[in-house]
N, C-alpha and C positions, 0 to 999 in steps of 0.2 A: 504493500500500500504506500509506504514512504517513497519508494522508487517511482511509483506511478504518479504520485503528487509532485515529485521533483521534476519529472518529465513534463507534466502538465504546466508547471510554472515556467519552465524553459520555453515551451511552445507559446505561451501567452506573451512572454517577454519578446520572443521572436516576432510575433505578430505586430507588437508595438514598434519594435526596432525597424521592421521592414517598411514602415510608413515614412521613415526618414531617408535622407540622402545616403546613397550606398557608401560614401566615404566616412560616415559617422555611425553606421549601423552597429558595428562591433563595439565601438565605444559606448553606444547607448545600451547595449546588452550588459556591459560591465557596470555601467552607472545604475541601471535598474536594480541590479543585484546589490549594489552598495546602499541604495536608498529604499530597499524593501518595496520595490515596484511603484514608488511614487513618481509618476511620469514628469511632473513639473520640476521636482528637485533633480531628478535624473537628467532632464534636458539641460539644466544649467551646470551640470557637472560632467559633461562629456569630455573625456581626456583622450588625447592622441597618444596611442600606445605604439611605440616603434617596433616592439617585439610582437609580431603577429602570432607567435606561438602561444601567447596568453589569451587568445580569443576563445570564445565559447563555440563558435561555428567557423568552419573553414571551407574555402573552395578547394577542389581537388589539387590545384596548383599550389595553393598556400600550404595545404597539408603535406604534400610530397616535399616541398622545399623545406618545411619545418622539420620533417623527418630526417632529411639529408643533413641539415645543419646540426640538429641536436644529436644525431647518431654518428657524428664524425668519428671515424676510427673503428666503429662497429660494422664489420663487413658482412656479417651473417644475418640474414633476415629470414625468419621462420613464419610460415602461415599454413594453416590446415587446409588442404586441397588448394594450396597456393599456386601450384603449377597450372591448374586449369582456370584459375580466376585471378587471384591477387597479383601474381607476377605479370600476367598479361595486361591488367589494368594499369599497373605502375609503368611498365615499359611502353605503354601507349602514349605516355606524356614525354615531352621533350626535355629529358634530364639524363645525366650521365650515370648509369648504373654499372659501369664496367668494373668498379671495385667491389660490387655487392655480390655475395653468393646467396642465391635464393634456395631455401630448403623447404620442401613440401613435407610437413610432419605426417600427413596422411600416409604417404608411401613409406616414410621412415619407420613409423610405428608398426606397420604391417610386418616389418622384419624384426623389430625389437620385441614386440608382443604378438607373436603369431597365433592364429587359431581362433580369433574372436569372430563372433557372428557379424558384428557391425563395427566400423571404425569412424562412425559419425562422432564428432567431438563431444556433444552432450552425453551420448550413450557411453563413450569411452571414459569420460570423466566419472560417470555414475558407476561404471564397472570397477574403476580403480579405487574410488574413494567412498563408494556406497552412499552417495548423496548427489543431489542435483545442484546446478548453479543457474543464474539468470542468463540463459543462453540467448544467442543472436543479438546481444548488446555488445557493441564493439569493445568497450573497455573490459567488460566481464569475460568476453571470449578470449581476449588477450591474456588476462590474468589466469584464466583456467588453463589455457594452452601452456603457459609458462610452468604452471604447477604439474601438468601432465608430463611435459618433457623433462622437468627436473626429477620427477619420480622414475620415469622410464630409463633415463640415461644413467642413473645411479652414480653420478660423479664423473662419468666418461666424457671425453671431448666430443661435442656434437659434430664437429667437422670431420674428425677421424671416423666416427660412427657412420656418418652420412657417406663418406667416400667408400667405406667398406661395404655398405649396402648397395651402392651403385655398382661396385665391382661384382658383387654376388648376383645382382639382377642381370648385368650384361653377360655374365657367365651362364646363367640359367637360360637366357634368351638364345645364346649361341648353341647351347646343348639342344634346346628345343628345335632350333632351326636346323641343326645337324640331323636330328632324328626325322624331322619333317621332310627334308630334301634328299636324304641318303637313299640311293636306289636299292630296291629289293630285287634280287636276281639281276644284277647289273649286266650279266652276260647275255641277257635275253635280247633277241632282235626285235621284240615287240616295241621297244622304245624307238625304233626307226619309223614307226607309223605316227603320223600327226594326230595329236589328241590323246595319245596313250601315255598315261603317267603312272606313278608309283602305285596308287591305289587300284587302278585298273589292272595293272600287271599282276598284282597280288590276287585279285579276284579271278583273273583268267587262269592263273596257275592252279587255282582250286578246281577249275573246270578242265584241268589237264591240257590247257592251251598254252604252249611255251615259246612259240616262235611266230614271227609275222606271217610266214607261209601257212601255218596251221590256222591262224585267224582268218586270213584271206580265203583259204579253202572253205572254211566254215561259212563265211558270208555268201559264197557262191553255191552252197548246198542246202542252206536253211531258208525257210520262208521268211518273208518280212515280218509277219505277225509273230512268229516264234522268236525271231531276233529281238523284236521290241519287248517281248515278254521276258526273255531270259537274259538279255544283254543290255538292258536299259542303263546299266551302270557305266557303259562306255560313253565318254564325253561326246555330246551331240550324236547320239547313237543312230538316229534316223539319217542324218547327213552322212555319217560314216558308212552306213549300209549302201546308200545310193551312190556314194563316191567310189566304192570299191567293188560293188557287185557288177560283174561283166555279163551276166546271163539275163537277157531281156525279160524273161518270164518272171524273174524275181524282183524286178524293179518296181518300186511302189511310188505313186504320186502322193505326196503329203502336203 
């Protein structure tokens, strides 16, 4: 309730401030806070604040500039699902992020704490600490993520942990790619035929068809309907049949 009331107060102040010139709106917000929302007193006490980071509301440009200025020397920025959202939003603005290493805690935590049903930040927080927090509020999300990462890392260096998980992920991808594209029965001449790949060769071998000659002979001795029924796993099986069937009576119009 207290947070809801605080948000309501800020929104009311924002409505008042928005009626003023854009150059004094932020100052008006600060002044309303100092004078307990007395608009007359606040109007006469608007102060020009050189440090935009003390504002209550910021434009995206002001927020990013403030982050870069205040976080000088801090080169690691962490965001949950940041690779898909936060990082892209930030890099969409005209600022130099060459010195910043973006770490997506969503992917990192999948390696540090494997086997969870969900890696949604609120559910992850609840799983680790057996309680909820005020989710989807920028400050509360940031505080919660800091607590999650502090707990998960157990004192380990986040950069070293991140680099280690990246290496493991790349290794896993390479192994998966190797399994996916390594040929089964690489000696088979079936691979000489266009459209015949690893999975098709594997299924043809189960039907005791091991060479391109055997497959082409089959195409010229089987009916089109039987081919479609039993060999639909061949890539573009109808076209394959019409392209390789040399007996006119077996040719089908599809």
